[in-house]
C-alpha positions in Angstrom: 111.6 76.9 104.9 110.7 77.4 108.6 110.3 81.1 109.3 111.3 82.0 112.9 113.3 84.9 114.1 114.7 87.9 112.3 115.6 86.2 109.1 112.3 86.8 107.3 110.9 89.6 105.2 107.5 90.8 104.2 106.6 91.9 100.7 103.5 94.1 100.5 102.1 95.1 97.2 99.5 97.9 97.3 97.0 98.2 94.4 93.5 99.0 93.6 91.0 96.1 94.3 89.7 96.5 90.7 93.2 96.3 89.1 93.2 93.7 86.3 96.0 91.7 84.8 95.1 89.8 81.6 91.4 89.7 82.5 92.2 88.4 86.0 92.3 90.5 89.2 95.9 91.6 89.7 95.8 90.5 93.4 94.8 87.0 92.3 97.6 86.8 89.7 100.2 87.8 92.4 98.9 85.2 94.9 99.0 82.4 92.2 102.5 83.4 91.2 103.6 83.3 94.8 102.2 79.8 95.3 103.8 78.6 92.0 107.1 80.1 93.3 106.8 78.0 96.5 106.7 81.0 98.8 105.7 80.5 102.5 102.3 82.2 102.2 100.3 85.1 100.8 97.2 87.0 102.0 95.0 89.6 100.3 93.5 92.4 102.4 90.8 94.7 101.0 90.6 98.2 102.6 87.6 100.3 103.5 89.3 103.6 102.7 92.6 104.8 101.3 94.3 107.0 98.7 97.2 106.7 96.3 99.3 108.9 94.1 96.3 110.8 92.7 95.5 111.9 96.3 91.8 111.0 95.8 90.3 109.3 98.8 88.5 106.0 98.0 85.8 105.1 100.4 83.8 101.9 99.9 80.9 100.2 101.5 81.7 96.6 102.5 79.6 95.2 99.7 81.9 96.8 97.1 85.3 96.3 98.7 86.7 93.7 96.4 85.5 95.6 93.3 86.8 99.1 93.9 88.6 99.7 97.3 92.3 99.7 98.1 93.9 96.3 98.3 97.2 94.9 99.7 98.9 91.5 99.0 101.3 90.5 101.8 103.8 87.7 101.4 106.2 86.5 104.0 109.3 84.4 103.3 113.1 84.8 103.3 114.4 88.1 102.1 116.4 86.7 99.1 113.4 84.6 98.0 111.2 87.7 98.1 113.7 89.8 96.2 113.8 87.2 93.5 110.0 87.0 93.4 109.7 90.7 93.2 111.7 90.7 90.0 109.0 88.4 88.5 106.3 91.1 89.2 107.8 93.9 87.1 105.2 93.3 84.4 102.4 93.9 86.9 104.1 96.7 88.8 104.9 98.8 85.7 101.1 98.9 85.0 99.6 99.1 88.5 100.7 99.0 92.2 103.7 99.7 94.3 105.7 97.1 96.3 107.4 97.5 99.7 109.9 95.0 101.0 110.9 95.0 104.7 112.7 92.8 107.2 110.4 91.3 109.9 110.7 89.0 112.9 108.4 86.0 112.7 107.0 84.5 115.9 104.3 82.0 116.6 102.8 79.1 114.6 101.5 79.6 111.0 97.9 78.8 110.4 97.1 75.5 108.7 94.1 76.9 106.8 
């Protein structure tokens, strides 16, 4: 589905970089599910510093980012497709993480890498 204009949405899942789902990093499980669902694209971003519902600030040195720091998975596609996909993440989200779905306007050309 070509994404151009105000018809797209972005699903952002915030979780700890060390969150695990069935012995696999939770962020990797989400990305693989998104690919299997045929969504337009997914990216994982590891943070340097952040805090969650425990209000404890997590600071990480770059070497340890993947293992312990805050993490976000962003997926962009059509709103209805993302809403349907979000329903398939309930098993992960009841254990770890929080999801945010918002409408976005997409411009430019997607990367081919």
